[in-house]
N, C-alpha and C positions, 0 to 999 in steps of 0.2 A: 268650674275646674274640669279640664279634660283629663281623664285618667288613662294614661298610656305609658309604655316603657320610655318614651321620649320626654314626657313631661312630668312624671310622677315618681317621687321617692317614697318607698313603702317601709314602714317599721313593723316589726313582728315581735311580740313579746310572748314567750312560751314555746319552746321547741322540744316538747315531749313526744310521746308515742304518735300522736296525731299532728301536732303542730309542726314537727319537723318536715313531714311530707307536704303539708299545706303550704308552708313557707317555701319549700323547694319548688313547687309549681310556679310560684310567683317569680322566684329567681330565674328559673328556666325560661320564663317568658321574656326575659330581658330587662326586668325592672331592677333598679338599684335598690338593694334590700339591706336594711339595717336591723340587727337582732339584739335582743336582750333576754336573758333568763337568769334566774337566781343561781342556778348551778352552771357555771361557765362551761364545763365539759360537755353539757348537753347540746351546746351550740358548735362544738368543734367540727362536726361533720359538715354542716351547712356553710360554715365559715371557710372550710377548705375548698368549697365549690364556688366561693366568691362573695358570700354575704359579709357584711361589715359588722363587727362586734362593737357594741356600745357598753360602757361601764355602768351607766345609770339610765333609769327611765327618762330623767330630765334631758340627758344628752341625746337620747334617741328621739324623744318627742320634739325637740327643737330643730331637727333636721329633716323631718318627714312630712309629707302632705297627707298620707293616710296611715293611721295606726291601727293595727289588728292585734287583739289579745286572745290567747288560747291557753288559759291556765287551769289550775285544779279546782279551787274552791271559791265560793262567793266572798269569803274574807280576803282572798288574794285579789279578786276583782275590785273590791271596795278600796283596798289599799292602793292598787295601781292607779285607779282613776281619781279617788277622792282624798287620798293621803297627801301628806306634805311632800312636795317635790313629785307629785303624781301627774298624770296626763292632763287633767283639767287645769292644774295650776301652771304647768310648764309648756304646754303646746300652744302654738300660735293660733290666733283666731282664724277660722276658716279650715283648720285641720279637721279631717274627718276621722272619727273614732268608731271602730267596729269591734264589739266584744262578741267573740264566737265561743266563749266558754258557756257551758250549761250552768246557769246561775238563777238567782231569784228574780221573778218578774217584778217584784216591788223594788229591788235594787236597780234593775234596768231603768225603771221610770225615774228613780232618784238620780241616776247618772245622767240620763237624758236632760232632766230639768236643770241640774247643776252645770252641765256642759253648755246648754243653751244660753245661760247667762254670760258666758265668755265667747259666744258665737262659735262654738265647736259642735258641729252636727254629730249626733251619736246614733248608732244603730245597735240593736241587740240581734245577733244572728247565730244562734246555736246550730249545731249540725248533728246529723245522724248518718251512720254508715261505718263507724268504727275505723280501725286501722286500715282495713281493706279499702274502704271508700276514700279515706284520706290519701292512701298510696296511689289509687287509680284516678283520683280527681273526679269521683262520682258521688260525692256527699250530697245528702239532702240538706239544704240550707233554709232555715225558717227565720224570717226577718221581721223585726218590729221597728217602726220609725217612720220618718217622712218619705213619701214616695219619690220626691225629687232626689234625695240623697241616695235612696235605694237604686234608682236608675243610674246615678253617677258611678256607684261602686260596682255595678254589674260586671264590668270587664274583669275585675278581680274575682268576684264570685264565680264567674264562668270558668276560671282556671282551677277552682277547687271543687266545684260541684256540678250536678246535672239537673237536679230538681230544686229550683230556687224560686221561692214565693214570698212576696210581702204579705204578711198575715194581718197587719193593721198597725196601730200606733205603737208607741214605746211600750215594751213589755210583752207585746203580742208574740214575738219570736220565742221568748222564754216560756210563755203559756203553752204554745204549740209543742215545744220540746217536752214539757211535762206530760202532755197528752201522749206523746211518743213513748216516753219512759214508762208510763203506766201500762201500755200495750206490751212493751218488751219485758217488764217485770213478770207479768202473768204468763207471757209466752215462754220465757226461759224456764219457769217452773214446769210447764207442760213438756217442753223439749227434753229436759233432764229426766223427768219421770218416765216419759215414753221410751227413751233409750235404755234406761235402767230396767224397765219392764221387758224390753226386747232381749236384753242380755240375760236376765234372770230366767226367762222362759226358754232359753236355749236357742234362740234365733240368731242368725247372723246380722248384727246391727247394721252393717253396710248395705246388705240386701234390703233390710227393712227400710232404711233411709231412701233407697231408690224407689220403693213403692209409695211411701207416704209423702215424700218430698214433692211429688208432682201432683198430688191430689188435694183434697180440701184442707188437709193439715199443713200444706206447704207454706213456708214463710221464710223471710230472710234469715231469721235466727236459726231455724231448723237446717236450712240448706247451706249456710255458711259456717255456723258454729257446731252443728251436728257432727261433721267430719272431724273436727278438732277433738270433740269429746270422745269419739270412738278411738282416736289415736292416742288419747291420754295427753293431748296438748292443751295445757291450761295457761299458756303464755298470754299476757294481757294485750288484747286489742282495745279493751276498756277495763280499767281496774275495778275490782270489787269495791274497794273503799270509795271510789268516785261514784259508783252506782248507788251505794248506800246514801251518799250525800244527795244525789238526785232524787231518790225516793223520799227522803226527808223533806226536801223542798216541795215536792209534789203533794205530799200529805199535808204540809202546813198550808200551802196555797188552797188546797181543796177544803180544808177546815175553815179557812177564812171566808170561803164562799158557801159554807154550810153543806158541803158535799161529803158523803161517807164513801170511803174507798177500801172495803174490807179485803179485796184481793191484793191490792197494793200493800196493805199493812202486813198481810201474811208473807208476801215475798220479801219485804224488808226484814221481817223477823228471821227468816231463813238465811238471808245474806249476812245478817248480824251474827248469827251462830257460826257461819262459815268464817267470817273475819276473826271471831274469837278463837277459832281453831288454828289461826295463823296464816290464813290464805287471803288476807286483805289486798295483797299485791298481785294476786292471780287475775286472770281474765274472768268475765262474768260467767262464762261456761263452766267455771270451777264449781258451781252449785251442784254439779253432778257428784262431787266428792261426798256430799251429805247422804247420798242415796245408795252408795255401793259399799 
């Protein structure tokens, strides 16, 4: 299959904070794009730009050559792929399925194996870069699955990201994303504590950020979310509730491998406290609220 605007119809399920921008890049490149999401209003913006709304997953799956999913929880992924009237049951053989949700590595393998029985190639391809990366088309895309299918889908990946790597077989993309989330979890604690320290000591946080952001402490989290923290902007580029979900998956996966992750466990407990205070729909930088 040649994947190009002239030959390929793309289906996209999940047009939330990141999915809307990701699907938008595909639409802007000239592809015929069909969309589905549980909340119809979330697709209004992209449908006004030319995307075609589908009432059901089955309706979408039957019309598309490539299906991309970007939803919230592993339970959503399982339902969309393995449920009655889901992708595996309703898509035509040869349709390529790409799950870009951050989900369970074990579930990715389960989907890959079930899809293979119906000759539906499947990739797990979670992303990193938040709403900024999604909007700018600069996401890091971590892929698990067959190399031949990875190469076929690359024209679509290129529209959404800049650092796109096949990590290995099915589930490898999700394992890589868990490694990514472990770094972010500990890093976010450090960023929030650092900026809280700067404020409490009477320093100008913006000036501090200019100094430490270009040194050894510099990171994507510090340089992109630090300015939001200083401004008191806790709008979600990535929801607290979804980050808690990711950390739970990472801890479970680590335990299955006999690996202890004490830093990750601490970060998860802090975010759970934040969620209990009513901030589960804020962005991950809202952890700062616990410190001030």
